[in-house]
PAPA-160139 format. One line per 10 residues: for each residue x, z, y of N, C-alpha, C, O. Coordinates in pm, whole numbers, plus 50000, padded with zeros to 5 digits. Each point is the difference from the previous one (the first is absolute). Example, Ala and Ser with C-alpha at 12.3 -4.5 7.8 and 13.67 -1.06 7.14 Angstrom:
51319,50780,49431,49911,50000,50119,50090,50000,50120,50104,50066,49998 | 49861,49862,50107,50082,50006,50119,49923,50073,50109,50051,50017,50111
END
This chain:
50085,50000,49883,49915,50000,50117,50090,50000,50123,50085,50087,50014 | 49897,49818,50075,50087,49990,50117,49935,50052,50127,50048,49972,50110 | 49841,50103,49877,49935,50054,50118,50022,50150,50006,49998,50068,49898 | 50021,49982,50221,50011,50144,50022,49864,50047,50050,49926,49923,50061 | 50041,50203,49915,49875,50055,50051,49998,49984,50151,50098,50031,50068 | 49791,49921,49984,49987,49985,50144,50050,49868,50053,49989,49973,50119 | 50067,49944,49794,50053,49871,50043,49936,49890,49919,49970,50019,49882 | 50008,49867,50179,49957,49884,49925,50122,49938,49935,50111,50051,50018 | 49871,49842,49907,50116,49933,49944,50084,49945,50115,49953,49994,50113 | 50169,49967,49858,50092,49960,50107,49948,49884,50083,50044,49982,50114
49863,49937,49832,49949,49887,50076,49856,50022,50047,49938,49907,50053 | 50006,50214,49929,49863,50028,50044,49997,50014,50152,50076,50076,50058 | 49835,49850,50003,49983,50004,50145,49860,50049,50033,49904,49965,49933 | 50086,50116,50169,49871,50049,50046,49926,49885,50068,50056,49936,50090 | 49820,50036,49871,49924,49892,50062,49965,50027,50146,49960,49907,50071 | 50055,50216,49975,49968,50032,50140,50122,49981,50089,49993,49926,50098 | 50119,50140,49870,50119,49994,50086,50101,49895,49955,50091,49964,50075 | 49893,49986,49803,50088,49898,49940,50141,50051,49970,50090,49921,49969 | 49931,50210,50041,50128,50062,49965,49994,50046,49854,49894,49996,49937 | 50221,50048,50011,50003,50057,49866,49910,50123,49997,50005,50083,50091
49913,49930,49805,49905,50111,49993,50073,50134,49992,50090,50018,49919 | 49867,50074,50167,50054,50137,50003,49884,50095,49970,49892,49986,50056 | 50131,50111,49855,49895,50096,49962,49872,49926,49963,49896,50015,50065 | 50113,49907,49830,49890,49913,49958,49870,50077,49982,49998,50109,49941 | 49894,49834,50110,49866,50056,49987,49909,49891,49945,50005,49885,50044 | 49912,50153,49860,49909,49905,49935,49857,50035,50035,49961,50117,50000 | 49960,49780,50029,49859,50020,50031,49918,50001,49872,50033,49932,49903 | 49860,50146,50097,49909,50004,49887,49867,49943,50045,49945,50050,50098 | 50000,49849,49838,50025,49958,49863,50088,49876,49983,50026,49963,49886 | 50021,49972,50220,50072,49872,49983,50147,50017,49962,50059,49908,49943
50000,50207,50085,50140,50032,49969,50101,49908,50068,50109,49978,49946 | 49858,49967,50170,50099,49929,50079,50093,50105,50062,49954,50107,50040 | 50176,49862,49968,50099,50094,50049,50047,49970,50141,50016,49884,50039 | 50007,50223,50038,50044,49991,50140,50094,50116,50030,50005,50097,49924 | 50068,49894,50187,50073,50116,50051,49896,50107,50036,49893,49968,50052 | 50138,50157,49920,49907,50108,50032,49962,49999,50148,49882,50007,50034 | 50217,49983,50053,49974,50004,50145,49914,49881,50043,49909,50016,50081 | 50118,49867,49864,49923,49880,50037,49854,50014,49963,49912,49975,50082 | 50060,50066,49794,49860,50008,49957,49930,50119,50065,49878,49997,50020 | 50198,50107,50015,49940,50113,50072,49952,49953,50138,49888,50033,50040
50195,49893,50031,49961,49948,50132,49884,49901,49987,49906,50002,50079 | 50101,49911,49820,49894,49902,49976,49866,50071,49975,49896,49958,50052 | 50107,50149,49869,49876,50069,49962,49934,50070,50118,49882,50034,49994 | 50192,49989,50114,49939,50057,50120,49908,49899,50067,49911,50038,50076 | 50109,49835,49896,49918,49894,50057,49892,49952,49903,49886,49978,50038 | 50154,50005,49834,49908,49946,49899,50027,50066,49866,50114,50032,49967 | 49780,49987,49956,50014,50052,49863,49983,49885,49902,49927,50010,49902 | 50144,49880,50127,49998,49886,49908,50142,49952,49978,50085,50010,50088 | 49939,49939,49793,50133,49950,49964,50036,49880,50086,49919,49908,50013 | 50199,50090,50047,50042,49886,50082,50015,49870,49920,49995,49891,50057
50022,50119,49812,50018,49880,49918,49869,49945,49947,49969,49882,50022 | 49954,50200,49907,49879,49949,49934,49872,50034,50077,49891,49956,49962 | 50121,50121,50144,49887,50041,50085,49900,50090,49929,49891,50025,50051 | 50146,50025,49830,49913,50094,49929,50007,50138,50062,50103,50042,50051 | 49785,50029,49944,49996,50137,50050,50077,50088,49902,49995,49977,49879 | 50075,50123,50171,50071,50090,49911,49957,50145,50023,49966,50040,50111 | 50038,50036,49780,49957,50139,50004,50114,50092,50043,49980,50093,50078 | 50140,49879,49872,50115,50083,50034,50128,49923,49976,50001,49892,49941 | 50107,50168,50106,50133,49942,49989,50088,50097,49923,50008,50118,50036 | 50057,49834,49859,50092,50084,49923,50142,49969,50043,50042,49885,49998
50031,50219,50042,50136,49982,50050,50099,50072,49910,49972,50109,49951 | 50143,49829,50029,50107,50058,49919,50122,50016,50088,50063,49901,50039 | 49972,50222,49992,50115,50027,50086,50113,50058,49917,49978,50085,49913 | 50143,49869,50114,50117,50050,49929,50053,50122,50072,50028,49996,50120 | 49987,50113,49807,50056,50122,50058,50151,49996,49987,50053,49961,49896 | 50015,50079,50209,50147,49999,49998,50051,50140,49985,50121,50021,49996
END
């Protein structure tokens, strides 16, 4: 497995900021992944996935503890 907790794969890009995903967060039920900060800011405006436009109930985030 080449992924660390809280990180996407080395080529995973956040669809919102287009940077490498940091502190990956997945939406439920579509499970699209985003940077935690990006989807947090997005959710203040809309409770819909930026990719599929589906409504989501919650966001699951995986943060790596140092």
